[in-house]
C-alpha atoms as one frame of an Amber mdcrd trajectory, in Angstrom:
protein
  -0.073  -0.073  -0.122   1.446   3.328  -1.022  -0.357   6.381   0.125  -0.181
  10.011  -0.361  -2.861  12.374   1.773  -4.735  14.852  -0.173  -4.637  17.977
   1.765  -4.148  18.476   5.310  -5.996  16.571   8.183  -8.607  18.970   9.836
 -11.081  18.338  12.617 -14.520  17.915  11.063 -13.569  17.902   7.529 -13.218
  15.548   4.585  -9.856  13.499   4.650  -8.915  11.418   1.814  -5.888   9.555
   0.626  -4.684   8.383  -2.639  -3.006   5.243  -3.189  -2.567   1.612  -4.366
  -3.743  -1.648  -3.467  -5.575  -0.571  -0.485  -7.678  -3.520   0.895 -11.457
  -3.391   1.595 -10.470  -3.769   5.345  -8.026  -0.899   5.692  -8.100   1.624
   8.507  -6.106   4.787   8.969  -3.885   4.735  12.075  -2.518   7.917  13.583
   0.466   8.040  15.918   0.243  11.229  17.847   1.412  12.632  21.104  -1.156
  10.795  23.087  -0.616   7.471  21.399  -2.155   5.653  18.364  -5.592   6.712
  17.328  -7.555   4.456  14.625 -10.068   6.096  12.363 -12.584   3.674  10.292
 -12.757   5.157   6.684 -16.234   5.981   5.187 -15.552   4.333   1.829 -12.461
   2.702   0.362 -11.443   1.832  -3.159  -8.040   0.237  -4.097  -6.767   3.570
  -5.081  -8.442   6.050  -2.571  -9.497   5.956   0.864 -12.109   8.552   2.161
 -12.946   9.725   5.754 -16.122  11.863   5.662 -15.577  13.587   8.725 -12.158
  13.557  10.610 -12.955  13.308  14.501 -11.853  15.725  16.973 -10.664  13.157
  19.076  -7.228  13.469  17.059  -5.036  15.862  19.055  -3.706  18.754  16.980
  -0.117  18.782  16.150   2.476  16.616  14.356   1.641  12.792  13.853   2.482
  10.097  11.758  -0.072   8.417   9.481  -0.178   4.785   7.940  -2.886   2.523
   6.633  -3.376  -0.692   8.299  -5.201  -3.909   7.495  -5.771  -7.357   8.789
  -5.172  -8.526   5.463  -2.086  -6.666   4.154   1.209  -5.507   5.578   0.952
  -1.820   6.622   1.260   1.220   4.455   4.365   3.656   4.189   4.293   6.249
   6.957   3.415   9.638   6.259   4.332  12.659   8.528   1.838  15.345   8.669
   0.164  17.882  11.127  -3.122  17.419  12.340  -5.347  20.998  12.188  -8.199
  22.084  14.646  -9.821  23.797  11.965 -11.175  25.511  10.236 -12.650  23.276
   7.655 -11.992  24.198   4.025 -14.374  25.986   1.721 -13.089  24.116  -1.315
 -12.115  20.452  -0.533 -10.097  18.386  -3.139 -11.441  14.970  -2.368  -9.928
  13.271  -5.345  -7.461  14.743  -8.003  -8.182  12.834 -11.036  -6.126  12.837
 -14.379  -3.239  15.404 -14.290  -4.806  17.572 -16.910  -6.363  20.776 -17.340
  -9.864  19.476 -17.508 -10.210  16.221 -15.976 -13.728  14.754 -15.669 -15.055
  16.590 -12.623 -17.929  15.682  -9.993 -18.813  18.337  -7.735 -20.581  18.330
  -4.636 -21.919  21.765  -3.232 -23.642  22.834   0.075 -26.543  25.229  -1.436
 -26.532  28.577  -0.114 -30.170  29.551  -1.179 -33.400  28.239  -2.159 -35.898
  30.020  -4.822 -39.631  29.923  -3.789 -41.871  27.742  -5.900 -43.427  30.970
  -7.185 -42.058  34.328  -7.461 -38.305  35.295  -7.111 -37.975  34.994  -3.314
 -34.824  33.444  -2.143 -34.373  32.001   1.184 -31.085  30.830   3.055 -30.745
  27.082   2.691 -30.317  25.267   6.106 -27.580  22.972   4.992 -25.163  25.681
   5.748 -25.836  25.274   9.209 -25.594  21.291   8.947 -21.879  20.717   8.056
 -22.303  17.240   9.574 -25.241  16.220   7.646 -23.547  17.599   4.586 -20.563
  15.281   4.888 -22.804  12.452   5.736 -24.497  12.633   2.374 -21.312  13.305
   0.258 -19.852  10.178   2.126 -23.038   8.039   1.076 -22.997   9.426  -2.285
 -19.385   8.148  -3.019 -20.402   4.522  -1.856 -23.513   4.798  -4.155 -21.778
   6.030  -6.998 -18.603   3.832  -6.808 -19.382   0.902  -4.237 -22.647  -0.662
  -5.250 -23.581  -3.506  -7.429 -23.741  -1.378 -10.685 -20.165  -0.824 -11.832
 -20.587   1.619 -14.427 -18.170   4.312 -12.680 -15.542   1.703 -11.789 -15.527
  -0.581 -14.707 -11.905  -0.691 -16.254 -10.736   1.337 -13.091 -12.152   4.444
 -14.667 -12.911   6.139 -11.334  -9.380   7.241 -10.407  -9.309   9.283 -13.410
 -12.112  11.343 -12.081 -11.879  14.624 -10.204 -14.074  15.072  -7.164 -14.442
  18.209  -5.117 -16.677  19.693  -2.610 -17.799  23.341  -2.041 -19.074  24.573
   1.340 -19.147  28.131   1.830 -21.418  29.506   4.860 -20.693  32.976   3.915
 -22.601  32.869   0.427 -25.727  35.012   0.633 -29.065  33.691  -0.641 -29.373
  35.765  -3.795 -30.175  34.769  -7.332 -26.304  34.295  -7.994 -25.697  31.909
  -5.271 -29.102  30.042  -5.057 -28.573  26.685  -6.676 -31.937  25.209  -6.045
 -35.626  25.816  -6.842 -38.826  24.496  -5.364 -41.043  22.899  -8.274 -44.448
  24.496  -7.979 -47.299  21.985  -6.522 -44.926  19.300  -5.664 -42.412  18.278
  -2.930 -39.897  18.244  -5.564 -36.471  20.290  -5.646 -34.664  20.897  -8.960
 -31.452  22.545  -9.482 -31.138  26.113 -11.035 -28.679  24.819 -13.616 -27.932
  28.117 -15.449 -26.458  29.604 -12.075 -24.051  26.466 -11.631 -21.323  27.302
 -14.058 -21.080  31.021 -12.749 -21.144  29.765  -9.027 -18.557  27.137  -9.410
 -16.075  29.460 -11.338 -16.113  31.876  -8.196 -14.349  28.742  -6.451 -11.932
  27.873  -9.497 -14.099  24.840 -10.097 -15.459  23.417 -13.466 -17.528  20.413
 -13.385 -19.433  17.780 -15.442 -21.747  16.594 -12.770 -22.811  18.775  -9.974
 -24.610  17.210  -6.774 -26.376  20.206  -5.045 -26.977  19.287  -1.418 -30.033
  21.179   0.297 -31.516  21.286   3.578 -35.312  21.867   2.367 -37.841  19.838
   4.950 -40.720  20.491   2.404 -39.186  19.756  -1.107 -37.391  16.453  -0.403
 -37.835  14.646  -3.669 -34.829  14.487  -5.727 -34.471  15.442  -9.220 -31.884
  16.089 -12.027 -31.344  18.077 -15.063 -29.514  16.773 -17.762 -26.170  17.953
 -19.263 -26.078  20.411 -22.194 -22.806  19.536 -24.372 -20.806  21.997 -25.972
 -20.158  20.480 -29.538 -18.028  23.521 -30.562 -15.283  21.977 -28.403 -15.404
  18.585 -30.355 -16.947  15.439 -29.551 -16.725  11.682 -30.383 -19.758  10.189
 -32.540 -21.823   7.055 -32.489 -24.751   5.654 -34.322 -28.279   5.063 -32.838
 -30.788   3.326 -35.312 -28.576   4.478 -38.077 -28.270   8.134 -37.066 -25.149
   9.730 -36.234 -25.235  11.448 -32.662 -22.041  12.957 -30.752 -20.957  12.748
 -27.209 -19.581  16.178 -26.592 -16.238  16.175 -24.742 -17.118  19.308 -22.619
 -20.192  20.394 -21.163 -21.772  23.986 -21.661 -24.053  23.471 -18.714 -23.046
  20.779 -16.342 -25.571  17.850 -15.525 -26.996  18.407 -12.075 -29.028  16.902
  -9.297 -30.695  18.515  -6.226 -30.305  16.071  -3.546 -31.933  16.649  -0.016
 -29.840  16.055   3.275 -32.734  13.884   4.712 -32.137  11.369   1.631 -33.271
   7.709   2.229 -29.582   6.055   2.115 -30.991   2.601   1.526 -31.689   3.053
  -2.147 -29.885   4.273  -5.215 -30.869   7.796  -5.598 -27.530   9.433  -6.027
 -26.574   6.921  -8.913 -30.088   7.146 -10.310 -29.756  10.959 -10.520 -26.484
  10.597 -12.102 -28.001   8.568 -14.854 -30.255  11.424 -15.741 -27.815  14.265
 -15.030 -24.554  12.959 -16.841 -26.490  12.173 -20.030 -27.243  14.870 -22.653
 -30.510  17.221 -23.489 -29.643  16.876 -27.328 -27.677  13.972 -27.954 -29.271
  11.326 -25.572 -31.279  11.614 -22.452 -31.606   8.923 -19.844 -35.059   9.174
 -18.558 -37.353   7.570 -15.822 -38.912   4.070 -16.430 -41.450   4.224 -13.522
 -43.961   6.216 -15.662 -45.274   6.527 -19.124 -43.979   9.996 -19.808 -41.402
  11.085 -22.343 -43.008  10.903 -25.761 -42.293  13.791 -27.766 -39.652  15.228
 -25.480 -36.410  14.831 -27.443 -33.860  12.071 -28.235 -34.175   9.291 -25.484
 -31.656   6.441 -24.920 -33.492   4.274 -22.767 -37.395   4.382 -23.746 -39.505
   3.979 -26.714 -43.066   4.202 -27.396 -45.368   1.705 -29.181 -48.226   3.331
 -31.371 -50.730   1.948 -28.820 -50.833   0.146 -25.592 -52.297  -3.060 -26.878
 -49.316  -3.154 -29.637 -46.892  -6.141 -28.641 -43.364  -4.975 -27.367 -40.979
  -5.188 -30.320 -38.444  -7.985 -29.878 -35.573  -5.570 -30.722 -35.190  -1.969
 -28.993 -32.442  -0.340 -30.854 -29.261  -0.846 -33.279 -26.323   0.876 -31.254
 -23.031   1.188 -33.017 -23.998  -1.707 -35.101 -25.236  -4.135 -32.299 -28.776
  -5.044 -32.055 -29.944  -4.592 -28.245 -33.152  -6.590 -27.341 -36.264  -5.011
 -25.668 -37.369  -5.594 -22.216 -40.812  -7.399 -22.973 -41.531  -8.014 -19.054
 -40.435  -4.803 -17.515 -38.159  -6.553 -15.551 -40.786  -8.776 -13.964 -42.678
  -5.500 -12.735 -44.985  -5.642 -15.846 -46.174  -2.797 -18.213 -48.885  -0.963
 -16.959 -52.005  -1.777 -19.223 -52.274   1.737 -20.478 -48.577   2.308 -21.153
 -47.263   2.942 -24.721 -43.662   2.906 -23.402 -41.057  -0.073 -23.438 -37.484
  -0.119 -22.401 -34.268  -2.077 -23.262 -33.270  -5.542 -22.071 -32.209  -5.400
 -18.675 -28.712  -6.512 -17.239 -30.227  -8.194 -14.455 -33.688  -9.407 -14.980
 -34.289 -10.592 -11.540 -34.684  -6.818 -10.372 -35.972  -3.506 -11.684 -34.075
  -1.343 -13.834 -32.136   1.185 -12.014 -33.930   4.072 -13.915 -37.237   2.299
 -13.013 -38.686   2.041  -9.624 -35.589   0.360  -7.864 -37.522   0.679  -4.470
 -39.797  -2.585  -5.675 -36.685  -4.889  -5.696 -37.534  -7.897  -3.850 -34.260
  -8.044  -1.652 -31.917  -4.880  -1.867 -32.631  -1.896  -4.004 -28.740  -1.414
  -4.002 -28.467  -4.373  -6.196 -30.280  -3.029  -9.124 -28.569  -2.406 -12.413
 -28.786  -0.067 -15.468 -29.890  -1.785 -18.463 -27.662  -3.216 -21.234 -28.141
  -0.449 -23.649 -27.604   2.406 -21.129 -24.482   0.698 -19.851 -23.016   0.429
 -23.452 -23.906   4.188 -24.068 -22.686   5.487 -20.788 -19.405   3.689 -21.049
 -18.615   5.206 -24.699 -19.927   8.583 -23.465 -17.760   8.344 -20.230 -14.595
   7.286 -22.426 -15.183  10.133 -24.753 -15.311  12.697 -21.786 -12.450  10.861
 -19.915 -10.268  10.958 -23.080 -10.423  14.660 -23.788
């Protein structure tokens, strides 16, 4: 285990290590003036160890850190200084590839919320709940990179991604800083997508996908907006049912999701919303499969429509890059509603609901659900195009 700390260890702040061959049972051992103190990480990957909130039980001052494990020899020791605070406004969690624009996922504590009606902005309570924010970020990393669906870690692509957090309690709740908007006549919160890029630029961050964490107690249903790619900056083409489409290498407006701090962490909400947000408004939207909506809304990757609900679901769903992808005629065993015209691609795991469908109806564990075969193939190509820019 070779390890390198990413930033200083600070009380009540994120702390992460880059490394190699880190085992899943790894723990962080700090040798301090009062003796050895062990910290159990929130999430571990072979290249990455993450602590969502460093405990204040670590005495400030010089210390030696190493990663230990019951299954592997200890890592190299690292000398560092533990700081009592303050927690950082912008915290790099993972550096990603060493280039100007690595694929970047950003987590942001939302400063303000726009009311459902009118232009009134109120301060978001998340800025007074840093502990809750850290907990959701930790859950999000586990949900994106640690569940059964391996889209974001296949071929070890996740070390190439940059991950950053922004928590600034000094931001006012105004139009420039409010990143969330209450959807009228609902309990859904959505992102104010046009404000994201300018807000991030204040902190020197450019992102491909932004998770806006908010503290609303009334609008607690998560939602996402698709990316808008900037095709003027180049792209990689693909074919879908004979038509040529393009994965833009860079976003003009990043994909985004509004996530409540009160999120039920037993499900796949973070990865589900990533499925929406990381797709593209113009060259392929990945949309919900738990309803019949979406006809006429644009180019969809994972949903098509029959002429009538009584028409049988076709055997083939689409031809993607020359390969024929079958349809899911049984909707993962959930069955299509009698009045639905929509249908979806063949599942990766036919024993559980599609990850873009109602995964809460899984018979065992919602976190075992997968994307369908077409969505996986399409997203892997899309991520390769963006990671390789």
